[in-house]
C-alpha positions in Angstrom: 49.1 -6.7 -26.8 49.2 -9.2 -29.6 46.4 -11.8 -29.5 47.2 -15.0 -27.5 50.8 -14.1 -26.8 53.1 -17.1 -26.0 53.4 -17.9 -22.3 54.6 -20.5 -19.9 54.1 -24.1 -21.1 50.8 -25.8 -20.5 51.0 -28.6 -18.0 49.1 -31.8 -19.0 47.8 -32.3 -15.5 46.4 -30.0 -12.7 48.1 -26.6 -12.6 51.4 -26.1 -10.9 51.4 -24.9 -7.3 54.0 -22.1 -6.9 55.8 -21.9 -3.6 56.4 -18.2 -3.0 59.1 -18.8 -0.4 60.5 -21.9 -2.2 64.2 -22.5 -2.9 66.7 -25.1 -3.9 66.1 -27.0 -0.6 62.3 -27.2 -1.0 62.4 -30.7 -2.5 62.7 -33.5 0.1 66.2 -34.7 0.9 68.2 -31.5 0.0 70.1 -29.3 2.5 72.4 -26.3 2.0 74.4 -23.7 3.7 76.8 -20.8 3.2 79.4 -18.7 5.0 81.5 -15.6 4.5 84.9 -16.9 3.6 86.4 -13.6 2.8 86.5 -14.0 -1.0 84.2 -11.0 -1.3 84.8 -7.9 0.8 82.4 -6.7 3.5 81.7 -10.0 5.3 79.2 -11.1 2.7 78.2 -14.7 2.1 80.5 -16.1 -0.7 81.0 -19.9 -0.2 78.2 -22.5 -0.1 77.3 -26.1 -0.3 74.3 -27.9 -1.7 73.9 -31.6 -0.6 71.5 -34.4 -1.2 70.9 -36.9 1.5 70.2 -39.5 -1.2 72.1 -40.4 -4.3 71.1 -38.4 -7.3 70.8 -38.6 -11.0 72.4 -35.5 -12.4 72.5 -33.4 -15.6 74.2 -30.1 -16.4 74.7 -27.5 -19.1 77.6 -25.2 -19.4 79.0 -22.2 -21.2 79.6 -22.4 -24.9 82.4 -19.9 -24.7 85.7 -21.4 -25.8 87.3 -19.9 -22.7 86.0 -22.2 -20.0 86.7 -21.6 -16.3 88.4 -24.4 -14.3 85.3 -25.3 -12.3 83.3 -25.8 -15.5 85.9 -28.3 -16.8 86.0 -30.1 -13.5 82.2 -30.3 -13.3 81.8 -31.5 -16.9 84.2 -34.4 -16.1 82.5 -35.3 -12.8 79.1 -35.3 -14.5 80.1 -37.7 -17.2 78.6 -40.8 -15.4 75.3 -38.9 -14.9 75.5 -38.9 -11.1 76.4 -36.3 -8.4 75.5 -35.7 -4.8 76.7 -32.2 -4.0 77.7 -28.8 -5.4 80.3 -26.5 -3.8 80.2 -22.9 -5.1 81.9 -19.6 -4.5 81.4 -16.0 -5.6 83.8 -13.1 -5.8 86.4 -15.1 -7.9 85.6 -16.8 -11.2 88.7 -19.0 -11.2 88.9 -18.5 -14.9 92.0 -18.0 -17.0 94.1 -19.1 -14.1 96.1 -21.8 -15.7 97.2 -25.1 -14.1 96.8 -23.6 -10.6 93.2 -22.9 -11.3 92.5 -26.5 -12.2 94.3 -27.6 -9.0 92.1 -25.2 -7.0 88.9 -26.3 -8.6 89.8 -30.0 -7.9 90.8 -29.1 -4.4 87.4 -27.5 -3.8 85.7 -30.7 -4.8 88.0 -32.8 -2.7 87.5 -30.6 0.4 83.8 -30.6 0.0 83.8 -34.3 -0.5 85.8 -34.8 2.7 83.4 -32.6 4.6 80.4 -34.6 3.4 81.9 -38.1 3.4 81.8 -38.4 -0.4 84.1 -39.2 -3.3 85.4 -36.1 -5.0 83.8 -37.2 -8.2 80.4 -36.9 -6.5 80.9 -33.1 -6.0 80.4 -30.5 -8.7 82.1 -27.1 -8.6 81.0 -23.7 -9.6 82.5 -20.2 -9.3 81.5 -16.7 -10.3 83.3 -13.3 -10.0 86.3 -11.6 -11.4 88.3 -13.4 -14.2 92.0 -13.9 -14.0 92.4 -14.0 -10.2 93.4 -17.0 -8.1 91.1 -18.4 -5.5 92.3 -17.7 -1.9 92.3 -21.4 -1.1 93.5 -21.0 2.5 90.2 -19.1 3.2 88.2 -21.7 1.3 89.7 -24.6 3.3 88.9 -23.0 6.7 85.5 -21.8 5.7 84.1 -25.1 4.3 84.2 -26.6 7.8 82.1 -23.8 9.1 79.1 -24.4 6.7 76.1 -25.6 8.6 73.7 -27.5 6.3 69.9 -27.3 6.8 66.6 -27.4 5.0 66.4 -23.7 5.4 69.9 -23.1 4.0 68.8 -22.6 0.4 68.1 -19.0 1.1 71.7 -18.4 2.3 73.0 -20.3 -0.7 71.0 -18.0 -3.0 72.7 -15.0 -1.3 76.2 -16.5 -1.4 76.2 -16.9 -5.2 75.4 -13.2 -5.9 77.9 -10.8 -7.4 76.4 -7.6 -8.8 72.9 -9.0 -8.3 70.8 -6.8 -6.1 68.3 -9.5 -5.1 68.5 -13.3 -4.8 66.7 -15.4 -7.4 64.9 -18.4 -6.1 61.7 -20.4 -6.4 60.0 -23.7 -6.4 57.0 -25.5 -8.0 55.0 -28.5 -6.9 52.9 -30.9 -8.9 51.1 -34.2 -8.4 51.4 -37.3 -10.5 49.8 -40.7 -9.8 49.0 -39.8 -6.2 52.5 -38.5 -5.4 53.5 -34.9 -4.7 56.8 -33.8 -6.3 58.7 -30.5 -5.9 61.3 -28.8 -8.1 63.3 -26.0 -6.5 66.0 -23.7 -7.7 68.2 -20.7 -7.3 70.1 -18.6 -9.8 72.4 -15.6 -10.1 73.2 -13.3 -12.9 73.1 -9.6 -13.6 75.8 -8.8 -16.1 77.8 -10.5 -18.9 74.4 -12.0 -19.9 73.6 -13.3 -23.4 71.8 -16.3 -24.8 74.6 -18.7 -24.5 73.3 -18.9 -21.0 74.8 -15.8 -19.4 77.2 -15.1 -16.6 74.9 -17.1 -14.6 74.7 -20.0 -12.2 71.6 -22.0 -11.6 71.1 -25.0 -9.3 67.9 -27.0 -9.7 66.8 -29.9 -7.5 63.8 -32.3 -7.5 62.6 -35.1 -5.2 61.1 -36.9 -8.2 62.7 -40.1 -9.4 63.9 -39.3 -12.9 65.9 -41.4 -15.3 69.0 -39.8 -16.7 67.7 -39.5 -20.3 64.6 -37.6 -19.3 66.6 -35.5 -16.9 69.0 -34.4 -19.6 66.3 -33.8 -22.2 64.1 -31.9 -19.8 66.9 -29.7 -18.7 68.0 -28.9 -22.3 64.4 -28.0 -23.3 63.9 -25.9 -20.2 67.1 -24.0 -20.6 66.4 -23.4 -24.3 63.1 -21.7 -23.4 64.4 -19.8 -20.4 68.1 -19.1 -19.6 69.0 -19.1 -23.3 66.4 -16.4 -23.9 67.9 -13.9 -21.5 70.2 -11.1 -22.6 71.5 -8.1 -20.8 74.6 -6.8 -22.6 75.6 -9.2 -25.4 78.6 -10.7 -23.6 79.0 -14.4 -22.8 80.7 -15.7 -19.6 83.4 -18.2 -19.0 81.5 -19.8 -16.0 77.9 -20.4 -17.1 76.6 -23.5 -15.2 73.2 -25.0 -14.8 72.9 -28.2 -12.7 69.9 -30.4 -12.1 69.9 -33.0 -9.3 67.1 -35.6 -8.9 67.2 -37.7 -5.7 63.8 -39.5 -5.9 63.2 -38.9 -2.2 59.4 -38.4 -2.8 59.2 -42.0 -4.0 57.0 -43.5 -6.8 57.8 -45.1 -10.1 60.8 -43.9 -12.1 59.9 -41.1 -14.5 61.0 -42.1 -18.0 61.2 -40.2 -21.2 59.0 -42.8 -23.0 56.1 -42.6 -20.6 53.2 -40.2 -20.0 54.9 -38.4 -17.1 57.7 -37.0 -19.3 55.8 -33.8 -20.4 54.5 -33.3 -16.9 58.0 -33.1 -15.4 59.4 -31.1 -18.3 56.6 -28.5 -18.2 57.1 -28.1 -14.4 60.9 -27.6 -14.8 60.4 -25.2 -17.7 58.0 -23.1 -15.7 60.4 -22.7 -12.8 63.4 -21.9 -15.2 61.3 -19.2 -16.9 60.5 -17.6 -13.6 64.2 -17.6 -12.7 65.2 -16.3 -16.1 62.7 -13.4 -15.8 64.2 -12.6 -12.4 67.7 -12.4 -13.9 66.5 -10.1 -16.7 64.8 -7.8 -14.3 67.9 -7.5 -12.2 70.3 -6.7 -15.0 73.2 -4.5 -14.0 72.0 -0.9 -13.7 68.6 -1.9 -15.1 65.6 0.3 -14.6 63.2 -1.7 -16.8 62.6 -5.3 -17.7 61.9 -5.9 -21.4 59.8 -8.9 -22.5 59.8 -9.6 -26.3 57.0 -11.8 -27.4 57.2 -13.1 -31.0 54.6 -15.1 -32.8 54.0 -15.9 -36.5 57.6 -17.0 -37.2 58.3 -19.8 -39.6 59.5 -22.0 -36.7 60.2 -22.0 -33.0 63.9 -21.6 -33.9 63.3 -18.5 -36.0 61.0 -17.1 -33.3 63.7 -17.5 -30.7 66.3 -15.9 -33.0 64.1 -12.9 -33.6 63.0 -12.4 -29.9 66.6 -12.7 -28.7 67.9 -10.3 -31.3 65.4 -7.6 -30.4 65.9 -8.0 -26.7 69.6 -7.7 -27.2 69.6 -4.7 -29.5 71.4 -1.7 -27.8 69.3 0.7 -29.8 66.1 -0.9 -28.6 67.4 -1.0 -25.0 68.3 2.7 -25.0 65.0 3.7 -26.6 63.2 1.8 -23.8 65.4 3.3 -21.2 64.4 6.8 -22.3 60.8 6.1 -23.1 61.6 7.1 -26.7 58.9 6.2 -29.3 61.6 5.2 -31.8 59.8 1.9 -32.5 61.5 1.7 -35.9 64.5 0.3 -34.1 62.5 -2.9 -33.4 61.7 -3.4 -37.0 65.3 -2.7 -38.0 66.4 -5.3 -35.5 64.0 -7.8 -37.0 65.3 -7.1 -40.4 68.8 -7.9 -39.3 68.2 -10.9 -37.0 68.5 -13.6 -39.6 65.0 -14.9 -39.2 62.5 -14.6 -42.1 60.9 -11.2 -42.0 58.6 -9.3 -44.4 57.6 -5.7 -43.6 54.2 -6.1 -45.2 53.3 -9.0 -42.9 54.5 -7.8 -39.5 52.6 -6.2 -36.6 54.2 -4.5 -33.7 52.7 -3.6 -30.3 54.2 -1.5 -27.5 52.3 -3.0 -24.6 48.6 -2.9 -25.7 49.2 -0.2 -28.3 49.5 -1.3 -32.0 52.0 1.1 -33.6 52.7 -0.7 -36.9 50.6 -3.1 -39.0 51.2 -4.8 -42.3 53.8 -2.4 -43.7 52.7 1.0 -42.3 52.4 2.9 -39.0 49.0 2.9 -37.4 47.1 6.0 -36.1 48.0 5.4 -32.4 47.8 7.7 -29.4 51.4 8.8 -28.7 50.8 9.4 -25.0 49.4 5.9 -24.5 52.3 4.4 -26.5 54.9 6.3 -24.5 53.2 5.2 -21.3 53.7 1.6 -22.4 57.5 2.3 -22.2 57.5 4.1 -18.9 56.8 1.3 -16.4 59.1 -1.2 -14.8 58.0 -3.9 -17.2 57.9 -3.2 -20.9 56.3 -5.6 -23.4 57.1 -5.6 -27.1 54.7 -7.8 -29.0 55.6 -8.9 -32.5 53.6 -10.9 -35.0 55.7 -11.8 -38.1 52.6 -13.2 -39.9 54.6 -16.0 -41.6 53.9 -19.2 -39.6 53.2 -20.8 -36.2 56.5 -20.2 -34.4 56.3 -18.5 -31.0 58.9 -17.5 -28.5 59.6 -15.1 -25.6 62.9 -13.4 -24.7 63.8 -11.2 -21.7 66.2 -8.4 -21.4 66.6 -5.0 -19.8 67.4 -1.4 -20.6 71.0 0.0 -20.7 71.5 2.8 -18.2 74.3 5.1 -17.1 74.6 2.9 -14.0 75.5 -0.1 -16.2 78.4 1.8 -17.5 79.5 2.9 -14.1 79.3 -0.6 -12.6 81.3 -2.2 -15.4 84.0 0.6 -15.6 84.7 0.1 -11.9 84.2 -3.7 -11.6 87.7 -4.6 -10.3 88.3 -1.3 -8.5 
């Protein structure tokens, strides 16, 4: 392994306390629930609500694809004032490329959820995930929304309801103390395919009971997403529905956390840590994946260049297939680095497969092939890269490409 590889951000106070069973409803004042509305076959949960019992400051980031699903457009409009109180979400239908009817349906989802919760429609954000080009079965949505029971335990059901080809739910929470107060950040995410560093075909809903001003909330979310969800790649395709939403209701009390004060890096580091855990979970559950690939880059000219290099290597199909087969074709990593657009010099680079150094300063090393191959055979595969040019560090996550990925995506709508 390369010395001192980049890792989760250091917290400028006592260490974070991870909540193993945590979820999006772990912070105070948040409830959730989900039902099977019949959007997905088989009686699976596919429609859910997330609700704050207190008003929230809100921030969001969305797909950078020029083709944006109707719920993305509606949520972007509703988020403009920086406030929201609830999220209504469905899986099984993306409500993307559905024309004027799709916009009417997304707006109707917000209005129906608002009526259910006693809110204005503008206080409700909308998210969808699933097959593109199909209309939502709104008659099922209308009837099912009334059946959703909201509770502090409902975050687990909501995590299940947003899954499509995911095999496991992604959820978590972290807790930290500041000035005698205990604050929690919780979250859930989904994503398995159509994943690339423009977030992915992913949804993520994050909540906190800390009182956070809008400017800090937006800055912290952007920084956390840049270091986490934007560093995940499965197959190089970018979705129409990518959505990350962060709600802060201040239910734990205390002074307002502001971007200009000492608490800003505390909150940002805690949020980034949670988002990285969720991003890793997404990479490990890639469609058909048998291995999770972590690419650690150091020695780049800048953080931007380190991220570019890490993402490119994690996204290389040739690297993915080599990892899948346990093939010691590590030259593919160097070839990817040479094509990634970041500064790269063969004579300065060092490459590790797990703990095994296979290339150093322009030439292969005398490594043990059995040990190096063993580093590629486990569920988690680490590629450590030192570019030897500067102080930039970054980590990206991906997975191998298997026959099962091809099968899943050749039969997705059938």
